TORTORVO-79820 format. One record per residue (C-alpha): residue number from 1; residue in three letters; x negated, y, z. Coordinates in nm, 4 decimals, decimal comma, m for minus. Each point is the difference from the previous one (the first is absolute). Example, Ala and Ser with C-alpha at 12.3 -4.5 7.8 and 13.67 -1.06 7.14 Angstrom:
# residues 2
SITE   lodo   seti         c1         c2         c3
SITE      1    ALA    m1,2300    m0,4500     0,7800
SITE      2    SER    m0,1370     0,3440    m0,0660
# end
This chain:
# residues 412
SITE   lodo   seti         c1         c2         c3
SITE      1    MET     0,0661    m0,7006    m0,2637
SITE      2    THR    m0,0176    m0,0802    m0,3698
SITE      3    THR     0,1739    m0,3107    m0,1171
SITE      4    PHE     0,3165    m0,1740    m0,1380
SITE      5    LEU     0,2985    m0,2420     0,0173
SITE      6    MET     0,1754    m0,2754    m0,1937
SITE      7    ARG     0,2843    m0,0798    m0,2355
SITE      8    SER     0,3323    m0,1140     0,1413
SITE      9    GLY     0,0551    m0,2526    m0,2815
SITE     10    ALA    m0,1929    m0,3204    m0,0663
SITE     11    PHE    m0,2592    m0,0921     0,2580
SITE     12    SER    m0,1933    m0,2717    m0,1771
SITE     13    LEU    m0,3215     0,0968    m0,1731
SITE     14    SER    m0,0773    m0,2149    m0,3003
SITE     15    LEU    m0,3540    m0,0715    m0,1120
SITE     16    HIS     0,0663     0,1942    m0,3186
SITE     17    SER     0,1312     0,3114     0,1791
SITE     18    CYS    m0,2837    m0,0169     0,2561
SITE     19    THR    m0,2588    m0,0145    m0,2814
SITE     20    SER     0,1727     0,2813    m0,1855
SITE     21    HIS     0,0114     0,2192     0,3063
SITE     22    LEU    m0,3661    m0,0642     0,0781
SITE     23    SER    m0,0882     0,0969    m0,3558
SITE     24    PHE     0,2086     0,3154     0,0390
SITE     25    LEU    m0,1807     0,0885     0,3237
SITE     26    GLN    m0,3419    m0,0516    m0,1602
SITE     27    ARG     0,0955     0,2273    m0,2891
SITE     28    SER     0,1364     0,2586     0,2467
SITE     29    PHE    m0,3172     0,0054     0,2104
SITE     30    SER    m0,2136     0,0295    m0,3145
SITE     31    ALA     0,2153     0,2877    m0,1218
SITE     32    LEU    m0,0255     0,1734     0,3346
SITE     33    ARG    m0,3785    m0,0140    m0,0198
SITE     34    ARG     0,0002     0,1442    m0,3509
SITE     35    ARG     0,2753     0,2579     0,0109
SITE     36    PRO    m0,0508     0,3363     0,1730
SITE     37    LEU     0,3058     0,1108     0,1957
SITE     38    ARG     0,1518     0,3418     0,0147
SITE     39    SER    m0,0869     0,2232     0,2909
SITE     40    SER     0,0721     0,3611     0,0860
SITE     41    THR    m0,3495     0,1021    m0,1043
SITE     42    SER    m0,0959    m0,0692    m0,3598
SITE     43    VAL    m0,3708     0,0415     0,0729
SITE     44    SER    m0,1545    m0,0600     0,3415
SITE     45    GLY     0,0843     0,3022     0,2118
SITE     46    VAL     0,1707     0,1945    m0,2805
SITE     47    CYS     0,3728     0,0752     0,0266
SITE     48    ALA     0,2443     0,0194    m0,2864
SITE     49    ASP    m0,0240     0,3826     0,0103
SITE     50    SER    m0,3833    m0,0203    m0,0453
SITE     51    LYS    m0,0680     0,1068     0,3559
SITE     52    VAL    m0,2268    m0,2154     0,2122
SITE     53    MET     0,1771    m0,2029     0,2713
SITE     54    LEU    m0,2213     0,0564     0,3031
SITE     55    LYS     0,1076    m0,3125     0,1865
SITE     56    GLU    m0,1152    m0,2178    m0,2910
SITE     57    MET    m0,3601     0,0782     0,0981
SITE     58    ASP    m0,2221    m0,1345     0,2752
SITE     59    PHE    m0,2249     0,2548     0,1686
SITE     60    SER    m0,2969    m0,0417    m0,2357
SITE     61    GLU     0,2292     0,0604    m0,2989
SITE     62    LEU     0,1648     0,2970     0,1689
SITE     63    ASP    m0,3413     0,1452     0,0848
SITE     64    LYS    m0,1154    m0,0252    m0,3636
SITE     65    TRP     0,3238     0,1581    m0,1219
SITE     66    VAL    m0,0292     0,2909     0,2445
SITE     67    GLN    m0,3637     0,0641    m0,0947
SITE     68    SER     0,0807    m0,0263    m0,3720
SITE     69    ASN     0,2373     0,2920     0,0534
SITE     70    GLY    m0,2739     0,2147     0,1567
SITE     71    PHE     0,0610    m0,0557     0,3708
SITE     72    ARG    m0,2107    m0,1525     0,2781
SITE     73    SER     0,0014    m0,3530     0,1401
SITE     74    GLY     0,0962     0,1403     0,3390
SITE     75    GLN     0,3188     0,1364    m0,1529
SITE     76    ALA     0,0787    m0,3470    m0,1364
SITE     77    MET    m0,0142    m0,1348     0,3562
SITE     78    MET     0,2314     0,2782     0,1201
SITE     79    LEU     0,2460    m0,0954    m0,2757
SITE     80    TRP    m0,0316    m0,3713     0,0887
SITE     81    LYS     0,0870     0,0796     0,3623
SITE     82    CYS     0,3015     0,2036    m0,1130
SITE     83    LEU     0,1266    m0,3019    m0,1947
SITE     84    TYR    m0,0683    m0,2682     0,2591
SITE     85    GLY    m0,1349     0,1358     0,3283
SITE     86    ASN     0,0651     0,2660     0,2620
SITE     87    ASN     0,3674    m0,1101     0,0203
SITE     88    THR     0,0658     0,2127    m0,3082
SITE     89    TRP     0,0737    m0,2686    m0,2640
SITE     90    ALA     0,0587     0,2683    m0,2629
SITE     91    LEU     0,2576    m0,0646    m0,2707
SITE     92    SER     0,0146     0,3539    m0,1411
SITE     93    HIS    m0,2438     0,2788    m0,0792
SITE     94    ASP     0,1537     0,2120     0,2759
SITE     95    GLU    m0,1241    m0,2546     0,2541
SITE     96    LEU    m0,3674     0,0310    m0,1002
SITE     97    GLU    m0,0957     0,1963     0,3080
SITE     98    GLY    m0,3518     0,1332     0,0569
SITE     99    LEU    m0,1059     0,0017    m0,3659
SITE    100    ASN    m0,1174     0,3236    m0,1588
SITE    101    LYS     0,2141     0,1832    m0,2519
SITE    102    ASP    m0,2024    m0,0838    m0,3128
SITE    103    PHE    m0,0210    m0,3692     0,0901
SITE    104    ARG     0,3736    m0,0204     0,0633
SITE    105    LYS     0,0672     0,1776    m0,3306
SITE    106    MET    m0,2139    m0,2534    m0,1890
SITE    107    ILE     0,1815    m0,2893     0,1667
SITE    108    ASP     0,3402     0,1547    m0,0738
SITE    109    GLU    m0,0873     0,0340    m0,3686
SITE    110    ASN    m0,1659    m0,3375    m0,0493
SITE    111    ALA     0,1319    m0,2514     0,2515
SITE    112    SER     0,3128    m0,1658     0,1337
SITE    113    LEU     0,0395    m0,1086     0,3619
SITE    114    LYS     0,3257    m0,1943     0,0014
SITE    115    ALA     0,0671    m0,3383    m0,1619
SITE    116    LEU     0,3251    m0,1022     0,1742
SITE    117    THR     0,3336     0,1619     0,0796
SITE    118    VAL     0,2057    m0,1158     0,2968
SITE    119    LYS     0,3383    m0,1091    m0,1334
SITE    120    ASP     0,1550    m0,1343     0,3207
SITE    121    VAL    m0,0828    m0,1279     0,3491
SITE    122    LEU     0,2123    m0,2812     0,1446
SITE    123    LYS     0,0078    m0,0929     0,3678
SITE    124    ALA     0,0581    m0,3575     0,1127
SITE    125    SER     0,1676    m0,0852     0,3296
SITE    126    ASP    m0,3341    m0,1069     0,1524
SITE    127    GLY    m0,1667     0,3329    m0,0840
SITE    128    THR    m0,1787    m0,1181    m0,3130
SITE    129    ARG    m0,0021     0,2585    m0,2812
SITE    130    LYS     0,0063    m0,0633    m0,3731
SITE    131    ILE    m0,1236     0,2839    m0,2208
SITE    132    LEU     0,1072     0,0090    m0,3640
SITE    133    PHE    m0,2439     0,1884    m0,2239
SITE    134    SER     0,0552     0,1213    m0,3548
SITE    135    LEU    m0,2932    m0,0138    m0,2407
SITE    136    GLU    m0,0631     0,2425    m0,2824
SITE    137    ASP     0,1593    m0,2363    m0,2552
SITE    138    GLY     0,3149    m0,0488     0,2116
SITE    139    SER    m0,0984    m0,3390     0,1432
SITE    140    VAL     0,0762    m0,0576     0,3681
SITE    141    ILE    m0,2224    m0,1735     0,2533
SITE    142    GLU     0,0652    m0,0838     0,3652
SITE    143    THR    m0,2205     0,0393     0,3067
SITE    144    VAL     0,0826    m0,1225     0,3502
SITE    145    VAL    m0,1059     0,1532     0,3322
SITE    146    ILE     0,0232    m0,2394     0,2949
SITE    147    PRO    m0,0310     0,1470     0,3506
SITE    148    CYS    m0,1045    m0,2245     0,2867
SITE    149    ASP     0,0416     0,0647     0,3721
SITE    150    ARG    m0,3587    m0,1140     0,0602
SITE    151    GLY    m0,1400     0,3235    m0,1432
SITE    152    ARG    m0,0495    m0,1333    m0,3513
SITE    153    THR     0,1838     0,1317    m0,3045
SITE    154    THR    m0,0487    m0,1689    m0,3366
SITE    155    VAL     0,0624     0,1331    m0,3488
SITE    156    CYS     0,0675    m0,2653    m0,2644
SITE    157    VAL    m0,1017     0,1361    m0,3417
SITE    158    SER     0,0835    m0,1101    m0,3532
SITE    159    SER    m0,2606    m0,0545    m0,2719
SITE    160    GLN     0,2204    m0,0548    m0,3063
SITE    161    VAL     0,3466     0,0704    m0,1320
SITE    162    GLY     0,1383    m0,3540     0,0053
SITE    163    CYS    m0,2238    m0,3074    m0,0044
SITE    164    ALA    m0,1193    m0,2630    m0,2479
SITE    165    MET    m0,0582    m0,2847     0,2455
SITE    166    ASN     0,3544    m0,1394    m0,0136
SITE    167    CYS     0,0048    m0,1332     0,3573
SITE    168    GLN     0,3374    m0,1568     0,0627
SITE    169    PHE     0,0851     0,1517     0,3390
SITE    170    CYS    m0,0688     0,3688    m0,0705
SITE    171    TYR     0,2416     0,2558    m0,1392
SITE    172    THR    m0,2748     0,2140    m0,1561
SITE    173    GLY    m0,0890    m0,2856    m0,2331
SITE    174    ARG     0,3450     0,0227    m0,1587
SITE    175    MET    m0,1138     0,3280    m0,1545
SITE    176    GLY    m0,2962    m0,1458    m0,1882
SITE    177    LEU    m0,3044     0,2228    m0,0311
SITE    178    ARG     0,0793     0,3481    m0,1255
SITE    179    LYS    m0,3072     0,2055     0,0875
SITE    180    HIS    m0,3178     0,0134     0,2058
SITE    181    LEU    m0,0102     0,2844     0,2505
SITE    182    SER    m0,2888     0,2448    m0,0244
SITE    183    THR    m0,2462     0,0552     0,2835
SITE    184    ALA     0,1749     0,3282     0,0822
SITE    185    GLU     0,3441    m0,1636     0,0110
SITE    186    ILE    m0,1269    m0,2630     0,2422
SITE    187    VAL    m0,1911     0,2367     0,2306
SITE    188    GLU     0,2817     0,2509     0,0129
SITE    189    GLN     0,2375    m0,2549     0,1524
SITE    190    ALA    m0,2184    m0,0026     0,3130
SITE    191    ILE    m0,0268     0,3795    m0,0068
SITE    192    HIS     0,3772     0,0443    m0,0167
SITE    193    ALA     0,0439    m0,2506     0,2837
SITE    194    ARG    m0,2301     0,2087     0,2190
SITE    195    ARG     0,1667     0,3253    m0,0964
SITE    196    LEU     0,3515    m0,1305     0,0576
SITE    197    PHE    m0,0407    m0,2099     0,3145
SITE    198    THR    m0,3115     0,0878     0,2001
SITE    199    SER     0,1940     0,2419     0,2195
SITE    200    GLU     0,2655    m0,2659     0,0694
SITE    201    PHE    m0,2044    m0,3200     0,0270
SITE    202    GLY    m0,3476     0,1256     0,0775
SITE    203    SER    m0,2966    m0,0923    m0,2157
SITE    204    ILE     0,0534    m0,2300    m0,2976
SITE    205    THR    m0,2629    m0,2579     0,0934
SITE    206    ASN     0,0307    m0,2856    m0,2520
SITE    207    VAL     0,0432    m0,0379    m0,3752
SITE    208    VAL     0,1143    m0,3223    m0,1671
SITE    209    PHE     0,0066    m0,0423    m0,3778
SITE    210    MET     0,3083    m0,2206     0,0204
SITE    211    GLY     0,2578     0,2150    m0,1745
SITE    212    MET     0,1008    m0,0278    m0,3656
SITE    213    GLY    m0,2533    m0,1709    m0,2251
SITE    214    GLU    m0,2983    m0,2358     0,0139
SITE    215    PRO    m0,2813     0,2252     0,1251
SITE    216    LEU    m0,2862    m0,1966    m0,1546
SITE    217    HIS     0,1688     0,0103    m0,3417
SITE    218    ASN    m0,0642     0,3764     0,0233
SITE    219    ILE    m0,3397    m0,0512     0,1613
SITE    220    ASP    m0,1874     0,3062    m0,1300
SITE    221    ASN     0,2529     0,2480     0,1362
SITE    222    VAL     0,0610    m0,1992     0,3183
SITE    223    ILE    m0,3690    m0,0242     0,0960
SITE    224    LYS    m0,0459     0,3704    m0,0701
SITE    225    ALA     0,3127     0,0987     0,1953
SITE    226    ALA    m0,1036    m0,2156     0,2961
SITE    227    ALA    m0,3468     0,1607    m0,0005
SITE    228    ILE     0,1576     0,3461     0,0185
SITE    229    MET     0,2226    m0,1154     0,2862
SITE    230    VAL    m0,2959    m0,1185     0,2089
SITE    231    ASP    m0,2323     0,2922    m0,0816
SITE    232    ASP    m0,1137     0,1420     0,3348
SITE    233    LYS     0,0366     0,3569    m0,1251
SITE    234    GLY     0,3353    m0,0744    m0,1583
SITE    235    LEU     0,3000    m0,1977     0,1199
SITE    236    HIS    m0,2383    m0,1910     0,2298
SITE    237    PHE     0,1920    m0,3244     0,0453
SITE    238    SER    m0,2063    m0,2817     0,1472
SITE    239    PRO    m0,0947    m0,2510    m0,2733
SITE    240    ARG     0,1247    m0,2777     0,2279
SITE    241    LYS     0,3404     0,1696     0,0054
SITE    242    VAL     0,0374     0,0300    m0,3777
SITE    243    THR     0,1174    m0,3373    m0,1336
SITE    244    ILE     0,0271    m0,0941    m0,3666
SITE    245    SER     0,2266    m0,2959    m0,0758
SITE    246    THR    m0,0202    m0,2357    m0,2963
SITE    247    SER     0,1957    m0,2935    m0,1361
SITE    248    GLY    m0,3300    m0,1615    m0,0952
SITE    249    LEU    m0,1644     0,1567    m0,3072
SITE    250    VAL    m0,3349    m0,1706     0,0556
SITE    251    PRO    m0,2395     0,2073    m0,2183
SITE    252    GLN     0,1370     0,3253     0,1374
SITE    253    LEU    m0,0050    m0,1428     0,3535
SITE    254    LYS    m0,3735    m0,0688    m0,0360
SITE    255    ARG    m0,0612     0,3523    m0,1230
SITE    256    PHE     0,2023     0,1510     0,2824
SITE    257    LEU    m0,1922    m0,1910     0,2683
SITE    258    ARG    m0,3303     0,1113    m0,1525
SITE    259    GLU     0,0867     0,3663    m0,0573
SITE    260    SER     0,2346     0,0967     0,2841
SITE    261    ASN    m0,0339    m0,0134     0,3776
SITE    262    CYS     0,3771     0,0100     0,0533
SITE    263    ALA     0,2012    m0,2949     0,1315
SITE    264    LEU     0,1467    m0,2717    m0,2229
SITE    265    ALA     0,3344    m0,1810     0,0226
SITE    266    VAL     0,0795    m0,3011    m0,2185
SITE    267    SER     0,3619    m0,0901    m0,0639
SITE    268    LEU    m0,0097    m0,3799     0,0316
SITE    269    ASN     0,3600    m0,1105     0,0620
SITE    270    ALA    m0,0405    m0,3700    m0,0825
SITE    271    THR    m0,2138    m0,2976     0,0937
SITE    272    THR     0,0225    m0,1963    m0,3246
SITE    273    ASP    m0,0647     0,0999    m0,3596
SITE    274    GLU     0,3393    m0,1403    m0,0966
SITE    275    VAL     0,1847     0,2503     0,2196
SITE    276    ARG    m0,2371     0,2888    m0,0628
SITE    277    ASN     0,0147    m0,0509    m0,3787
SITE    278    TRP     0,3733     0,0595     0,0276
SITE    279    ILE     0,0286     0,2829     0,2510
SITE    280    MET    m0,3268     0,1739    m0,1033
SITE    281    PRO    m0,0764    m0,0660    m0,3682
SITE    282    VAL    m0,3468     0,1562     0,0336
SITE    283    ASN    m0,0909    m0,3340     0,1605
SITE    284    ARG     0,0204    m0,1636    m0,3428
SITE    285    LYS    m0,3074     0,2018    m0,0959
SITE    286    TYR    m0,1808     0,0134     0,3362
SITE    287    ASN     0,1165    m0,2958     0,2094
SITE    288    LEU    m0,0342    m0,0491     0,3746
SITE    289    SER    m0,3315    m0,1813    m0,0276
SITE    290    VAL    m0,1591     0,2706    m0,2164
SITE    291    LEU     0,1410     0,2834     0,2121
SITE    292    LEU    m0,1014    m0,1423     0,3366
SITE    293    GLN    m0,3451    m0,1160    m0,1122
SITE    294    THR    m0,0647     0,3490    m0,1352
SITE    295    LEU     0,0832     0,1431     0,3412
SITE    296    ARG    m0,2292    m0,2481     0,1750
SITE    297    GLU    m0,2875     0,0943    m0,2276
SITE    298    GLU     0,0513     0,3768    m0,0021
SITE    299    LEU     0,0617     0,0409     0,3726
SITE    300    GLN    m0,3419    m0,1465     0,0764
SITE    301    PHE    m0,1390     0,3406    m0,0973
SITE    302    LYS     0,2401     0,2072     0,2134
SITE    303    HIS    m0,0928     0,0669     0,3640
SITE    304    LYS     0,2749    m0,0460     0,2612
SITE    305    TYR     0,2639     0,0028    m0,2744
SITE    306    LYS     0,3292    m0,1892     0,0125
SITE    307    VAL     0,2496    m0,0359    m0,2806
SITE    308    LEU     0,3699     0,0266     0,0863
SITE    309    PHE     0,2130    m0,2755    m0,1505
SITE    310    GLU     0,3619     0,1029    m0,0553
SITE    311    TYR     0,2574    m0,2789     0,0042
SITE    312    VAL     0,3615     0,0887    m0,0827
SITE    313    MET     0,2162    m0,2739     0,1521
SITE    314    LEU     0,2725    m0,1349    m0,2273
SITE    315    ALA     0,2529    m0,2378     0,1555
SITE    316    GLY    m0,0349    m0,3515    m0,1368
SITE    317    VAL    m0,2793     0,0977    m0,2376
SITE    318    ASN    m0,3240     0,0634     0,1909
SITE    319    ASP     0,0906    m0,0116     0,3703
SITE    320    SER    m0,0311    m0,3661     0,0992
SITE    321    LEU    m0,2341    m0,1267     0,2701
SITE    322    ASP    m0,1862    m0,1816    m0,2773
SITE    323    ASP    m0,0526     0,3393    m0,1611
SITE    324    ALA    m0,1422     0,1292     0,3280
SITE    325    LYS    m0,2422    m0,2931     0,0194
SITE    326    ARG    m0,1085     0,0480    m0,3633
SITE    327    LEU    m0,0501     0,3713     0,0615
SITE    328    ILE    m0,2420    m0,0793     0,2826
SITE    329    GLN    m0,2062    m0,2108    m0,2385
SITE    330    LEU     0,0122     0,2549    m0,2814
SITE    331    VAL    m0,1505     0,2838     0,2053
SITE    332    GLN    m0,2782    m0,2103     0,1507
SITE    333    GLY    m0,3333     0,1806    m0,0329
SITE    334    ILE     0,1570     0,3371    m0,0795
SITE    335    PRO    m0,0206     0,2731     0,2691
SITE    336    CYS     0,3647     0,1017     0,0089
SITE    337    LYS     0,3202     0,1044     0,1705
SITE    338    ILE     0,3445    m0,1152    m0,1115
SITE    339    ASN     0,3127     0,2140    m0,0245
SITE    340    LEU     0,3267    m0,1959    m0,0063
SITE    341    ILE     0,2518     0,2275    m0,1691
SITE    342    SER     0,3761    m0,0234     0,0145
SITE    343    PHE     0,1511    m0,0085    m0,3496
SITE    344    ASN     0,2139     0,3064    m0,0721
SITE    345    PRO     0,3014    m0,0766    m0,2238
SITE    346    HIS     0,0898     0,2212    m0,2934
SITE    347    LYS     0,2499     0,0072    m0,2836
SITE    348    GLY    m0,0203    m0,3121    m0,2131
SITE    349    SER    m0,2247    m0,1935     0,2356
SITE    350    LEU     0,0798    m0,3644     0,0658
SITE    351    PHE    m0,2622    m0,0417     0,2720
SITE    352    LYS     0,0960     0,0055     0,3659
SITE    353    PRO    m0,2118     0,1136     0,2955
SITE    354    THR    m0,1396    m0,2622     0,2344
SITE    355    PRO     0,1770     0,0228     0,3397
SITE    356    GLU    m0,2071     0,1733     0,2658
SITE    357    GLU    m0,0179    m0,3067     0,2239
SITE    358    LYS    m0,1447    m0,2033    m0,2880
SITE    359    MET    m0,2518     0,2762    m0,0741
SITE    360    ILE    m0,1114    m0,0205     0,3635
SITE    361    GLU    m0,0324    m0,3771    m0,0239
SITE    362    PHE    m0,2069     0,0378    m0,3188
SITE    363    ARG    m0,2185     0,2607     0,1698
SITE    364    ASN    m0,0575    m0,2220     0,3034
SITE    365    VAL    m0,1387    m0,2794    m0,2174
SITE    366    LEU    m0,2510     0,2458    m0,1479
SITE    367    VAL    m0,0939     0,1476     0,3361
SITE    368    GLU    m0,0616    m0,3437     0,1517
SITE    369    ALA    m0,2506    m0,0624    m0,2799
SITE    370    GLY    m0,1879     0,3192     0,0909
SITE    371    CYS     0,1403     0,2343    m0,2658
SITE    372    VAL     0,0610     0,3687     0,0746
SITE    373    VAL     0,3644     0,0534    m0,0925
SITE    374    PHE     0,2480     0,2875     0,0054
SITE    375    LEU     0,3750     0,0013    m0,0601
SITE    376    ARG     0,1119     0,2914    m0,2139
SITE    377    LEU     0,3728     0,0575     0,0226
SITE    378    SER     0,1952     0,2287    m0,2290
SITE    379    ARG    m0,0331     0,3777     0,0203
SITE    380    GLY     0,2201     0,2362    m0,1986
SITE    381    ASP     0,2060    m0,2707    m0,1700
SITE    382    ASP     0,3296     0,1893     0,0307
SITE    383    GLN    m0,1446     0,2630    m0,2390
SITE    384    MET    m0,1709    m0,2538    m0,2295
SITE    385    ALA    m0,3329     0,1136     0,1463
SITE    386    ALA    m0,1236    m0,3377     0,1262
SITE    387    CYS    m0,2618    m0,2296    m0,1511
SITE    388    GLY     0,1098    m0,1138    m0,3467
SITE    389    GLN     0,2936     0,2421    m0,0321
SITE    390    LEU    m0,1517     0,3034    m0,1751
SITE    391    GLY     0,0880     0,1298    m0,3435
SITE    392    GLU     0,3055     0,0104    m0,2226
SITE    393    PRO    m0,0042    m0,2285    m0,3048
SITE    394    GLY     0,3102     0,1582    m0,1545
SITE    395    ASP     0,1607    m0,1737    m0,2965
SITE    396    SER    m0,3300    m0,1109    m0,1516
SITE    397    ARG    m0,1082    m0,2899     0,2221
SITE    398    VAL    m0,2678    m0,2579    m0,0594
SITE    399    PRO     0,1614    m0,3442    m0,0440
SITE    400    LEU    m0,0112    m0,2258     0,3047
SITE    401    LEU    m0,1848    m0,3299     0,0058
SITE    402    ARG     0,1632    m0,3378     0,0445
SITE    403    ALA    m0,0592    m0,1734     0,3314
SITE    404    PRO    m0,1423    m0,3538     0,0246
SITE    405    GLN     0,2654    m0,2682     0,0493
SITE    406    GLN    m0,1020    m0,0872     0,3573
SITE    407    PHE     0,0848     0,3496     0,1264
SITE    408    GLN     0,3537    m0,0023    m0,1377
SITE    409    THR     0,1584    m0,0626     0,3423
SITE    410    ALA    m0,2031     0,2742     0,1725
SITE    411    LEU     0,1320     0,2585    m0,2461
SITE    412    LEU     0,3691    m0,0827     0,0270
# end
């Protein structure tokens, strides 16, 4: 859900401006690698008030912390289950049931349990919910809960405040990158979803890292948060039902596939480098060939593993039958499924959604070639809760990119 748009003025892209923008992107990516970003915890697991944030720790870290304070490993497991298991999902010291008095006193004096504050909950006409959370520094992030009548309920979590990837069809990208979320801030989104909606929707069964931000740009905290989510004594989501999405950061993608057993989604959205360079500038650093060859190589070592390709359909830009035929060739040799996603308009966007009948025609071409394909229509769009609609750029918006000349008509 992290991406961008375009300028309403000139549409031609001169060689000089293209070269300048590429140079700017290279400098930006280099700066992002070098520059640490603010987070709500100045040191791993330590809050601004010098108390330890419990949800920053995996179980081995929590166990060491508990024992360092003079208590037993068994008590660490009881605390872990209070935080994540037993349908407790504790957010306050009063909810730490079953712990002895001295242990609770130590936790009260030395630890914090809550990273997020619910600011608002919005309900869309289709039943989708959007939760607005306030962070300690006043930033706001958005999380979406999507109920399904087939017994599946999905929580879509954010990994950053804003996003650096500058994709042209996503509202979050208008914010630029403002902050990485901590492990605790990511995990707690799933905890709040369970606390707020389990009684109404039943079990929250799936997690998708498709909210605000590029998850693999915040890879340390995302891998750790996902591991806590799938811990069988914790939140106990199935690894196959926790999906991390990426725009295509190749080094981080390799690391993720080697370190995590969760599912992977790759936001593809184009079948040529020319189009993808424009709508997803990350492609100028890791192009289609590099991205897809990396997947072919890395997935050889994963057993019964399929990547999910996400393809947001933009009228007149990437939705031709020639695009469908190129897509078939691009994914050859990659165990995969393909999600065709309806574009969700937002303020300032010049893109238009592909009509549903054309999406079906596009899908049919893929299916006839043996691809596994799903159509994903909008959910929650009347509350700006749909794919690509999260966040609020405010007055400080990242400048939009110019569109190539040949797409001028499609954007009118």
